[in-house]
C-alpha positions as CSV (number, residue, x, y, z in Angstrom):
1,M,55.0,-0.7,10.6
2,N,55.7,-3.4,8.1
3,F,53.8,-6.6,8.4
4,K,55.8,-9.8,8.5
5,I,54.5,-13.4,8.4
6,P,55.2,-14.7,11.9
7,S,56.5,-18.0,13.2
8,K,54.2,-20.2,15.2
9,P,53.7,-18.5,18.6
10,P,51.8,-20.1,21.6
11,T,48.1,-19.5,21.1
12,I,44.7,-19.8,22.8
13,N,41.9,-21.3,20.7
14,K,39.0,-19.0,19.8
15,T,36.2,-19.8,17.4
16,I,35.4,-17.0,14.9
17,R,33.9,-17.0,11.4
18,F,35.7,-15.7,8.3
19,P,34.4,-15.1,4.8
20,S,35.6,-18.1,2.7
21,T,37.3,-15.7,0.2
22,L,39.4,-14.2,3.0
23,V,40.4,-17.6,4.3
24,S,41.5,-18.5,0.8
25,E,43.6,-15.3,0.4
26,V,45.3,-15.9,3.8
27,E,46.0,-19.5,3.0
28,K,47.7,-18.5,-0.3
29,M,49.8,-15.9,1.5
30,I,51.1,-18.4,4.2
31,Q,51.6,-21.3,1.7
32,N,55.2,-22.6,2.1
33,Q,55.8,-20.3,5.0
34,D,56.5,-21.3,8.6
35,C,53.1,-19.9,9.7
36,T,49.7,-21.1,10.7
37,F,46.4,-19.4,9.8
38,S,45.9,-18.5,13.5
39,A,49.4,-17.1,13.8
40,F,48.8,-14.9,10.7
41,V,45.5,-13.7,12.1
42,I,47.1,-12.9,15.5
43,A,49.9,-10.9,13.9
44,A,47.4,-9.0,11.6
45,T,45.2,-8.2,14.6
46,Q,48.2,-7.1,16.6
47,A,49.3,-4.8,13.8
48,A,45.8,-3.3,13.6
49,V,45.7,-2.8,17.4
50,E,49.1,-1.0,17.3
51,N,47.9,1.1,14.4
52,L,44.7,2.1,16.2
53,Q,46.7,2.9,19.4
54,K,49.0,5.2,17.4
55,Q,46.1,7.0,15.8
56,E,44.4,7.4,19.2
57,K,47.6,9.0,20.6
58,K,47.6,11.5,17.7
59,N,43.9,12.2,17.8
60,P,42.5,11.4,21.3
61,H,38.7,11.5,21.6
62,P,37.3,14.3,23.8
């Protein structure tokens, strides 16, 4: 699955801590894009969940 920077979807606020270097990298990636930090994190998390689900289907735990 290719990762695409998303548009602004409806969101629910959650408070989490990020390393400052990671925040800086994400902010660079979304600069001049129609994307918020939260939308980027949501899309990245969704991609990770889908990837893990695919791996689980291929290699289920006993």
